[in-house]
VEXDREN-2710 file (C-alpha; in Angstrom, 1 decimal):
% VEXDREN-2710
k/r/px/py/pz
1/MET/0.0/-0.1/0.0
2/LEU/1.3/3.5/-0.8
3/PRO/2.2/5.6/2.0
4/SER/0.6/9.0/2.3
5/GLY/3.9/11.1/1.5
6/ASP/4.0/9.3/-2.2
7/GLN/1.6/12.0/-3.8
8/GLN/3.7/15.0/-2.4
9/LEU/7.2/13.2/-3.3
10/VAL/5.7/12.8/-7.0
11/GLN/4.3/16.6/-7.1
12/ILE/7.8/17.6/-5.9
13/ILE/9.7/15.6/-8.6
14/ASP/7.3/16.6/-11.4
15/ALA/7.6/20.3/-10.1
16/ALA/11.3/20.2/-10.5
17/LEU/10.9/18.8/-14.0
18/ALA/8.5/21.6/-15.2
19/ASP/10.7/24.0/-14.0
20/THR/13.3/22.6/-15.8
21/ALA/11.2/22.3/-19.0
22/ARG/10.7/26.0/-18.7
23/ARG/14.4/26.9/-18.5
24/SER/15.2/24.3/-21.3
25/ARG/12.7/25.7/-24.0
26/GLU/13.1/24.0/-27.2
27/TRP/16.2/22.1/-26.1
28/LEU/14.2/19.6/-24.3
29/VAL/12.6/17.9/-27.0
30/CYS/10.6/15.1/-25.4
31/HIS/7.3/14.8/-26.4
32/PRO/4.1/12.7/-26.2
33/GLY/4.8/9.5/-28.4
34/CYS/8.3/9.7/-28.1
35/THR/9.3/6.1/-27.0
36/GLN/13.1/6.1/-27.4
37/CYS/13.7/5.8/-23.3
38/CYS/11.1/2.9/-23.3
39/VAL/13.6/0.4/-24.2
40/GLY/15.6/-1.5/-21.7
41/ALA/16.2/-2.3/-18.1
42/PHE/16.4/0.1/-15.4
43/ALA/16.3/0.0/-11.7
44/ILE/13.7/1.6/-9.3
45/SER/12.9/1.9/-5.6
46/GLN/10.0/-0.5/-3.8
47/LEU/7.9/2.7/-3.5
48/ASP/8.0/2.8/-7.1
49/ALA/7.1/-0.7/-7.4
50/GLU/4.4/-0.5/-5.1
51/ARG/3.0/2.9/-7.2
52/LEU/3.0/1.0/-10.5
53/ARG/0.9/-1.8/-8.7
54/THR/-1.4/0.6/-7.4
55/GLY/-1.7/2.2/-11.1
56/LEU/-2.3/-1.4/-12.6
57/ARG/-5.3/-2.1/-10.2
58/GLN/-6.6/1.3/-10.7
59/LEU/-6.5/0.8/-14.5
60/GLU/-8.0/-2.8/-14.0
61/GLU/-11.1/-0.9/-12.4
62/VAL/-11.4/1.5/-15.1
63/ASP/-10.6/-0.2/-18.1
64/PRO/-10.1/-4.0/-17.8
65/ALA/-9.6/-4.6/-21.5
66/ARG/-6.6/-2.2/-21.4
67/ALA/-5.3/-3.8/-18.6
68/GLY/-5.5/-7.2/-20.0
69/ARG/-3.7/-6.2/-23.0
70/LEU/-0.9/-4.8/-20.9
71/LEU/-0.6/-8.1/-18.9
72/GLU/-0.2/-10.0/-21.9
73/ARG/2.4/-7.8/-23.2
74/VAL/4.2/-8.6/-19.7
75/ARG/3.9/-12.5/-20.4
76/GLN/5.1/-12.2/-23.7
77/SER/8.0/-10.3/-22.5
78/VAL/8.8/-12.8/-19.8
79/GLU/8.9/-15.7/-22.5
80/ARG/11.4/-13.6/-24.6
81/ILE/14.0/-12.9/-22.0
82/ALA/13.6/-15.4/-18.9
83/ASP/16.5/-17.5/-19.9
84/GLU/18.8/-14.6/-19.9
85/PHE/17.5/-13.0/-16.5
86/PRO/20.2/-12.9/-13.7
87/GLY/18.2/-14.6/-11.3
88/ASN/15.0/-16.5/-10.8
89/PRO/12.5/-15.2/-13.5
90/GLN/9.6/-16.9/-11.6
91/THR/9.9/-14.6/-8.5
92/GLY/11.6/-11.9/-10.2
93/ILE/14.3/-11.6/-7.4
94/LEU/17.6/-10.8/-8.8
95/ASP/20.6/-12.6/-7.7
96/GLU/23.1/-10.3/-5.3
97/SER/26.4/-11.4/-6.6
98/ALA/28.8/-9.2/-8.4
99/GLU/28.4/-11.6/-11.4
100/ALA/24.8/-11.0/-11.3
101/GLN/25.0/-7.0/-11.1
102/GLU/27.2/-7.1/-14.0
103/ARG/24.9/-9.3/-16.1
104/PHE/22.0/-7.1/-15.4
105/ALA/23.7/-4.1/-16.5
106/ASP/23.7/-5.6/-19.9
107/PHE/20.5/-7.2/-19.6
108/ALA/17.5/-6.8/-22.2
109/ASN/18.7/-3.6/-23.7
110/ASP/16.5/-4.1/-26.7
111/GLU/13.3/-4.8/-25.2
112/VAL/10.7/-2.7/-25.3
113/CYS/8.6/-1.7/-22.0
114/PRO/5.3/-3.4/-22.1
115/VAL/3.6/-0.6/-20.3
116/LEU/4.2/1.0/-23.6
117/ASP/1.0/0.8/-25.9
118/PRO/2.3/-0.2/-29.1
119/GLU/-0.9/1.1/-31.0
120/THR/-0.9/4.7/-29.2
121/GLY/2.9/4.9/-28.5
122/MET/1.7/6.1/-24.9
123/CYS/2.7/4.6/-21.3
124/ASP/-0.5/2.8/-19.9
125/LEU/0.7/3.5/-16.5
126/TYR/1.8/7.1/-16.9
127/GLY/0.5/8.7/-13.7
128/ALA/2.3/5.5/-11.7
129/ARG/5.5/5.7/-13.6
130/PRO/8.7/5.4/-11.7
131/MET/11.0/8.4/-10.4
132/THR/13.7/7.4/-12.9
133/CYS/11.1/7.9/-15.8
134/ARG/10.4/11.1/-14.8
135/VAL/13.9/12.6/-14.5
136/PHE/15.0/11.0/-17.5
137/GLY/15.8/13.7/-20.7
138/PRO/16.8/16.9/-18.6
139/PRO/20.2/17.5/-17.4
140/VAL/20.7/15.5/-14.1
141/ARG/23.9/15.6/-11.9
142/SER/25.9/12.5/-10.7
143/GLU/29.6/11.8/-9.9
144/ASP/30.3/12.1/-13.4
145/GLY/28.7/15.3/-14.1
146/LEU/25.8/16.3/-16.2
147/GLY/24.0/13.8/-18.0
148/VAL/21.2/14.4/-20.7
149/CYS/19.3/12.8/-23.4
150/GLU/21.6/12.5/-26.6
151/LEU/18.5/13.7/-28.4
152/CYS/18.2/17.2/-26.3
153/TYR/20.1/20.3/-26.1
154/HIS/21.4/20.2/-29.5
155/GLY/23.2/23.4/-30.0
156/ALA/23.4/24.4/-26.5
157/SER/26.9/25.2/-24.7
158/GLU/28.0/23.6/-21.4
159/ALA/27.1/26.5/-19.5
160/GLU/23.6/26.5/-21.1
161/ILE/23.0/23.1/-20.3
162/ALA/24.0/23.6/-17.0
163/ALA/21.6/26.5/-16.4
164/CYS/18.8/23.8/-17.0
165/GLU/20.2/21.5/-14.7
166/MET/17.0/19.8/-12.7
167/ARG/16.6/21.6/-9.4
168/ILE/14.9/19.6/-6.6
169/GLU/13.6/21.6/-3.5
170/THR/15.9/19.7/-1.2
171/ASP/14.2/20.2/2.1
172/ALA/11.1/18.9/1.0
173/LEU/12.5/15.9/-0.8
174/GLU/14.6/15.0/1.9
175/THR/11.6/14.7/4.4
176/GLU/9.6/12.9/1.8
177/LEU/12.2/10.2/1.3
178/THR/13.1/10.1/5.0
179/THR/9.3/9.2/5.4
180/VAL/9.2/6.5/2.6
181/SER/12.3/5.0/4.1
182/ARG/10.8/4.7/7.5
183/LEU/7.2/3.4/6.0
184/GLN/8.9/1.2/3.3
185/PRO/11.6/-0.9/5.4
186/GLY/13.9/-3.5/3.8
187/SER/14.7/-4.3/0.2
188/THR/14.1/-1.8/-2.6
189/ALA/13.2/-3.0/-6.0
190/ILE/15.1/-3.0/-9.3
191/LEU/12.5/-3.1/-12.0
192/SER/13.2/-3.5/-15.5
193/SER/11.3/-1.7/-17.9
194/LEU/9.9/-5.2/-19.4
195/LEU/8.1/-5.9/-16.2
196/LEU/9.1/-9.3/-15.8
197/CYS/8.1/-11.9/-13.2
198/PRO/4.5/-12.9/-13.4
199/ALA/4.7/-15.0/-10.1
200/ARG/4.8/-13.5/-6.8
201/ALA/7.9/-14.0/-4.6
202/PRO/6.9/-15.5/-1.3
203/ASP/9.5/-13.3/1.0
204/THR/8.5/-9.8/-0.9
205/VAL/5.5/-7.5/-1.3
206/ILE/5.7/-7.9/-4.8
207/SER/2.3/-9.1/-6.4
208/ASN/2.1/-11.1/-9.7
209/ALA/0.7/-8.2/-11.4
210/ILE/3.5/-6.0/-11.2
211/PRO/6.6/-7.9/-11.0
212/ALA/9.9/-6.5/-9.9
213/PHE/13.5/-7.6/-9.1
214/TYR/14.6/-7.2/-5.6
215/SER/18.2/-6.1/-4.5
216/GLY/19.6/-5.2/-1.3
217/ASP/22.3/-2.9/-2.9
218/LEU/19.9/0.1/-3.6
219/ALA/18.3/0.4/-0.2
220/LEU/16.5/3.9/0.0
221/THR/18.4/6.5/2.0
222/SER/17.2/9.4/4.1
223/THR/19.8/11.7/2.9
224/LEU/19.3/14.3/0.0
225/ARG/22.8/13.6/-1.7
226/LYS/22.7/9.9/-1.4
227/SER/19.1/9.6/-2.7
228/LEU/19.6/12.0/-5.7
229/LEU/22.6/10.0/-6.3
230/SER/20.8/6.8/-6.9
231/PHE/18.3/8.6/-9.3
232/SER/20.9/10.0/-11.5
233/MET/23.3/7.1/-11.3
234/LEU/20.6/5.0/-12.7
235/ALA/20.4/7.1/-15.9
236/PHE/24.2/6.9/-16.5
237/CYS/24.0/3.2/-16.2
238/LEU/21.5/3.0/-18.8
239/ILE/23.8/5.1/-21.0
240/SER/26.7/2.7/-20.7
241/SER/24.4/-0.4/-20.8
242/GLY/23.8/0.4/-24.6
243/CYS/20.7/2.3/-24.2
244/ASN/20.4/4.6/-27.0
245/THR/18.9/7.7/-25.3
246/VAL/18.1/8.5/-21.8
247/GLN/15.1/10.5/-21.9
248/THR/11.9/11.2/-19.6
249/THR/8.6/9.8/-21.1
250/MET/6.9/12.9/-19.0
251/PRO/6.4/15.3/-22.0
252/PRO/7.6/18.7/-20.9
253/ALA/5.4/20.2/-23.6
254/PRO/3.6/23.2/-23.0
255/LEU/0.8/23.1/-20.3
256/HIS/-2.8/23.0/-21.5
257/THR/-4.3/26.5/-20.5
258/ILE/-7.1/26.0/-17.8
259/GLY/-10.4/28.2/-17.9
260/PHE/-11.7/28.6/-14.3
261/MET/-15.3/29.5/-13.5
262/THR/-17.1/29.5/-10.3
263/ASP/-19.9/31.0/-8.0
264/PHE/-17.3/31.6/-5.3
265/ASP/-17.1/35.6/-5.9
266/VAL/-13.8/36.8/-4.9
267/ARG/-14.4/38.2/-1.4
268/ASP/-12.4/35.3/0.3
269/ASP/-9.8/32.7/-0.3
270/ALA/-11.7/30.1/-2.1
271/VAL/-10.5/30.8/-5.7
272/GLY/-6.8/31.3/-4.5
273/ILE/-6.8/27.9/-2.9
274/CYS/-8.2/26.2/-5.9
275/LYS/-5.6/28.1/-8.2
276/THR/-2.7/27.0/-6.0
277/VAL/-3.9/23.3/-6.0
278/MET/-3.8/23.7/-9.6
279/ASP/-0.2/24.9/-9.6
280/GLY/1.1/22.6/-7.3
281/ILE/0.2/19.7/-9.5
282/ALA/1.0/21.6/-13.0
283/PRO/3.5/24.0/-11.8
284/GLY/3.5/27.1/-13.9
285/VAL/-0.1/26.2/-15.6
286/HIS/-1.7/29.1/-17.2
287/VAL/-5.0/29.5/-15.2
288/ILE/-7.5/32.0/-17.1
289/ASP/-10.3/33.2/-14.6
290/ILE/-13.6/33.2/-17.0
291/THR/-15.6/34.5/-14.0
292/HIS/-16.3/34.1/-10.2
293/GLN/-19.4/35.8/-10.3
294/VAL/-22.0/33.5/-11.6
295/ASN/-25.2/34.0/-9.5
296/PRO/-24.9/31.6/-6.7
297/PHE/-26.4/28.1/-7.5
298/ASP/-27.4/29.5/-11.1
299/ILE/-26.5/26.5/-13.1
300/ALA/-28.2/27.8/-16.1
301/GLU/-26.0/31.0/-16.2
302/GLY/-23.2/29.1/-15.6
303/ALA/-24.1/26.7/-18.6
304/ARG/-24.4/29.9/-20.7
305/PHE/-21.1/31.5/-19.5
306/LEU/-19.2/28.4/-20.4
307/ALA/-20.7/27.8/-23.9
308/GLY/-20.5/31.5/-24.7
309/SER/-16.6/31.3/-23.3
310/ALA/-15.2/28.0/-24.6
311/PRO/-14.9/29.0/-28.5
312/TYR/-12.2/31.7/-27.5
313/PHE/-10.0/28.9/-25.9
314/GLN/-7.7/26.8/-27.5
315/LYS/-9.0/23.7/-29.1
316/ASP/-7.1/21.4/-26.0
317/ALA/-8.0/23.7/-23.5
318/VAL/-9.3/22.5/-19.7
319/PHE/-12.3/24.0/-18.0
320/VAL/-12.6/23.7/-14.3
321/VAL/-16.3/24.8/-13.8
322/VAL/-17.7/24.9/-10.2
323/VAL/-21.5/25.9/-9.8
324/ASP/-22.3/23.3/-7.6
325/PRO/-25.4/23.5/-5.4
326/GLY/-25.5/19.7/-4.8
327/VAL/-21.9/19.4/-3.5
328/GLY/-21.6/16.5/-1.2
329/SER/-24.5/14.9/-2.7
330/THR/-25.0/11.7/-4.9
331/ARG/-24.1/13.6/-8.0
332/LYS/-21.2/12.8/-9.8
333/ALA/-18.0/14.9/-10.4
334/ILE/-17.0/14.3/-13.8
335/ILE/-14.7/14.9/-16.6
336/ALA/-16.2/15.4/-20.4
337/LYS/-14.4/15.8/-23.5
338/SER/-16.1/17.6/-26.5
339/LYS/-15.6/16.6/-30.1
340/VAL/-14.0/19.8/-30.3
341/GLY/-11.0/18.3/-28.2
342/GLN/-11.7/20.5/-25.1
343/TYR/-11.9/18.9/-21.8
344/PHE/-14.8/19.9/-19.0
345/VAL/-14.1/19.2/-15.2
346/LEU/-17.6/19.8/-13.4
347/PRO/-20.2/18.4/-11.5
348/ASP/-22.8/16.5/-13.6
349/ASN/-25.5/19.0/-13.2
350/GLY/-26.5/20.3/-16.2
351/LEU/-23.4/22.7/-16.7
352/LEU/-22.3/21.0/-19.8
353/THR/-25.9/21.2/-21.6
354/LEU/-25.1/23.9/-24.1
355/VAL/-21.6/22.8/-24.9
356/GLN/-23.3/19.4/-25.6
357/ASP/-25.9/20.6/-27.7
358/ARG/-23.5/22.9/-29.7
359/ASP/-20.1/20.9/-29.9
360/GLY/-21.2/17.2/-28.9
361/ILE/-19.3/15.3/-26.2
362/GLU/-17.0/12.6/-27.3
363/GLY/-16.7/10.9/-24.0
364/ALA/-17.1/10.9/-20.2
365/ARG/-15.9/9.7/-17.1
366/GLU/-16.4/9.8/-13.5
367/ILE/-13.8/11.2/-11.2
368/THR/-13.3/8.4/-8.4
369/ASN/-9.5/7.8/-8.6
370/PRO/-8.0/9.0/-5.4
371/GLU/-4.8/10.0/-7.5
372/TRP/-6.9/12.6/-9.4
373/MET/-8.0/14.3/-6.1
374/ILE/-6.3/16.5/-3.5
375/GLY/-6.1/13.4/-0.8
376/ALA/-7.9/10.9/1.2
377/LYS/-9.6/13.2/3.3
378/LEU/-12.2/15.2/1.3
379/SER/-14.5/17.9/2.2
380/SER/-18.2/17.5/1.8
381/THR/-18.4/21.2/0.8
382/PHE/-15.4/22.1/-1.1
383/HIS/-15.1/19.8/-4.1
384/GLY/-13.6/22.8/-6.1
385/ARG/-10.6/22.4/-4.3
386/ASP/-10.5/18.7/-3.6
387/ILE/-11.9/17.3/-6.7
388/PHE/-12.2/19.7/-9.6
389/SER/-9.3/21.6/-9.5
390/PRO/-6.7/18.5/-9.1
391/ALA/-8.5/16.6/-11.8
392/GLY/-8.1/19.7/-14.1
393/ALA/-4.5/20.4/-13.4
394/HIS/-3.8/16.5/-14.1
395/LEU/-5.4/17.3/-17.3
396/ALA/-3.4/20.3/-18.0
397/ARG/-0.2/18.5/-17.4
398/GLY/-1.4/15.8/-20.2
399/ASP/-1.9/12.8/-17.7
400/ASP/-4.4/10.3/-19.5
401/TRP/-7.9/11.0/-18.5
402/THR/-8.9/7.5/-18.9
403/GLN/-7.3/6.9/-15.5
404/ALA/-9.5/9.5/-13.7
405/GLY/-12.1/6.7/-13.4
406/PRO/-15.1/5.0/-15.1
407/GLU/-16.6/5.6/-18.6
408/LEU/-20.1/7.0/-18.2
409/ASP/-22.8/6.9/-20.8
410/VAL/-23.0/10.3/-22.1
411/SER/-26.6/10.3/-23.4
412/LYS/-27.2/9.9/-19.5
413/LEU/-25.4/13.0/-18.3
414/VAL/-27.8/15.6/-16.7
415/ARG/-29.4/18.5/-18.6
416/ILE/-30.8/21.5/-17.9
417/ASP/-34.1/22.9/-19.4
418/VAL/-33.3/25.0/-22.2
419/HIS/-35.8/27.2/-23.6
420/TYR/-35.4/28.2/-27.4
421/ALA/-37.3/31.0/-29.2
422/THR/-39.8/29.9/-31.4
423/VAL/-41.3/31.4/-34.4
424/ASP/-45.2/31.0/-35.6
425/ASP/-47.5/32.8/-37.7
426/LYS/-48.2/35.4/-34.9
427/GLY/-44.9/36.1/-34.2
428/LEU/-41.9/35.1/-31.7
429/ASN/-42.0/33.8/-28.2
430/GLY/-38.8/34.2/-26.7
431/GLN/-37.3/34.7/-22.9
432/VAL/-35.0/37.1/-21.1
433/ILE/-32.2/34.5/-19.8
434/GLY/-30.0/36.9/-18.1
435/THR/-28.5/40.5/-18.1
436/ASP/-25.4/42.0/-19.1
437/GLY/-23.3/42.2/-16.2
438/PRO/-23.5/45.7/-14.4
439/PHE/-24.9/47.5/-17.7
440/GLY/-28.3/45.7/-17.3
441/ASN/-28.7/44.9/-20.6
442/LEU/-31.2/41.9/-21.4
443/ILE/-30.1/38.9/-23.0
444/LEU/-32.6/37.3/-25.0
445/ASN/-32.6/33.5/-26.3
446/VAL/-33.4/34.8/-29.6
447/PRO/-30.8/34.4/-32.4
448/ALA/-30.1/37.1/-34.9
449/ASP/-31.3/34.8/-37.7
450/THR/-34.6/33.7/-35.6
451/PHE/-35.3/37.4/-35.1
452/ALA/-34.5/38.3/-39.0
453/LYS/-37.8/35.9/-39.8
454/LEU/-40.1/38.6/-38.4
455/GLY/-39.0/40.9/-41.3
456/TYR/-37.8/43.6/-39.3
457/GLN/-34.6/45.8/-40.5
458/LEU/-32.3/48.4/-38.7
459/GLY/-34.3/51.6/-38.2
460/ASP/-37.8/50.0/-37.7
461/THR/-39.8/50.2/-34.6
462/VAL/-40.3/46.8/-33.3
463/PRO/-43.3/46.1/-30.7
464/VAL/-42.7/43.8/-27.7
465/THR/-44.5/42.5/-25.0
466/LEU/-42.3/42.1/-21.9
467/ASN/-43.2/40.5/-18.7
468/GLY/-47.1/41.2/-19.4
469/HIS/-46.4/45.1/-20.7
470/LYS/-46.3/46.2/-23.9
471/TYR/-43.7/48.7/-25.4
472/GLU/-42.2/50.2/-29.0
473/PHE/-38.5/49.9/-29.1
474/PRO/-36.4/51.1/-32.2
475/PHE/-34.2/48.5/-33.8
476/LYS/-30.7/50.1/-33.8
477/LYS/-27.0/49.0/-34.4
478/THR/-25.4/50.5/-31.4
479/PHE/-26.4/52.4/-28.4
480/SER/-25.4/55.5/-29.5
481/ASP/-27.8/55.5/-32.1
482/VAL/-30.2/56.5/-29.5
483/PRO/-30.2/59.5/-27.2
484/ILE/-28.8/58.7/-23.6
485/GLY/-31.5/57.0/-21.4
486/LYS/-33.5/55.9/-24.3
487/PRO/-34.3/52.2/-25.0
488/LEU/-33.2/49.9/-28.2
489/PHE/-33.1/46.5/-29.8
490/TYR/-29.9/45.5/-30.9
491/ILE/-27.7/42.5/-32.0
492/ASP/-25.2/41.7/-29.4
493/SER/-21.5/40.8/-29.9
494/ARG/-22.6/37.1/-29.3
495/GLY/-25.0/37.3/-32.0
496/ARG/-28.4/37.7/-30.3
497/LEU/-30.9/39.8/-30.0
498/SER/-31.1/42.0/-26.9
499/MET/-32.4/45.3/-25.4
500/GLY/-30.8/47.9/-23.7
501/LEU/-30.7/51.8/-22.7
502/ASN/-28.1/54.1/-23.8
503/GLN/-26.0/54.6/-20.8
504/ARG/-28.5/53.4/-18.3
505/ASN/-29.5/50.2/-16.8
506/PHE/-32.4/48.6/-18.7
507/ALA/-33.0/45.8/-16.1
508/GLN/-33.3/48.3/-13.1
509/THR/-35.4/50.9/-15.0
510/TYR/-37.8/48.4/-16.3
511/LYS/-37.7/46.2/-13.1
512/ILE/-36.8/43.0/-14.8
513/THR/-35.5/40.0/-13.4
514/PRO/-34.7/37.0/-15.5
515/PRO/-36.1/34.6/-16.6
516/VAL/-39.2/36.7/-18.3
517/ASP/-41.0/35.8/-21.2
518/LEU/-41.3/38.3/-24.3
519/PHE/-43.2/38.4/-27.6
520/ILE/-42.5/40.3/-30.6
521/PRO/-45.1/40.2/-33.5
522/LYS/-44.2/39.6/-37.3
523/LYS/-44.0/42.9/-39.1
END
């Protein structure tokens, strides 16, 4: 079982890698789909082995077929290299003799890691990958100096490479490693990238799901210097044993932008806490605040703001949306992927309705994996901090969203009732669905092309029945086309028919509180 400090340890290493990637810029060429470093044997700690086992168990829960394919690749690898393994391939225990250690250095250098999916070129246990995988690629220091992937830092001088050296938060890492050492006594694991050993070793904690090789030579230490040395020496061991490159599987490509929207307001620390959680998991992530002033509990308004802002974001953007009157109830926390390619992390309460109607939803998953949350102790009232922010950050840094939890039936996602304007022989029946921020202009559910069916042109006077009262307002291009304080119809910046007052607040003047019905007769 993983100790509680493991998540913090992973965050420390990932934060250091993200910092190195920012300093390295185009010199660090690691990217999703590059598999140069997924070949050969390498050493990891016992903690890494347990993290891999945990990752496999989670994969078996959310995607049994994918986990089955992974295990079949493991079995095939075992069959191919069992005769050359310097130890007992049935248990995965490596002989501790000097000869066995030397043989292991040259062992299985051409064997592809079975965790690598050959169809996608991606790691099936990426979120649970060992520390050595996380630190391969950027400059890492050992007794022999700085080592980097031979595909990276082309054209960089020695001084420029040194300036990109991976920096670890010393005190934090030492504390975490000390904690791990105390919780994980005894042997550490040496795990080849081909994940051998389908059988459980009787005297170890290894399972037959994720096999590993045990050795007493690489015991976890409680001091930072020795711990970092063990990490970096693994990289150089790979180079000397014939592996073509030493390169991390973590893509240091730019993080995906997060669009953040809530009904929290900004009077307290809730928004800041959520953004700090995101930055802790995806250091340096760009978070754009869409708004935090959705009317409290107003799911329909949140859905409208989300649908209105999404087209202006990149097609791979992540949205974290928290308008959640049902927090702590049986409502699901979900991730949905639109057919545009954007991800939406939000409660399943109808916030996604308008995006789903316009863009389509390719798939959805319930967030159940604790690795995608802030920790085991979840608040019943602050899922924005505990679930939605960490899940959004995992997506922003490129983690595999299928690891978040089980797949959901898209057709069964919760929807809000959407009222669309209708036109018949008499005219148009519509609704005031909101107001335009502090200005009080009325936002209508009437697209410009729907209004055009009534036959009115710019300059015409348009009769309207609004909230049971009859009015006549001119149809103009913009506010300044009427005197200050006078009303008008106009087409707003989103392509909808709207009503406003020039330099005055229409909603306050006419005492309109959405939703309100309206009727406009044909011309």
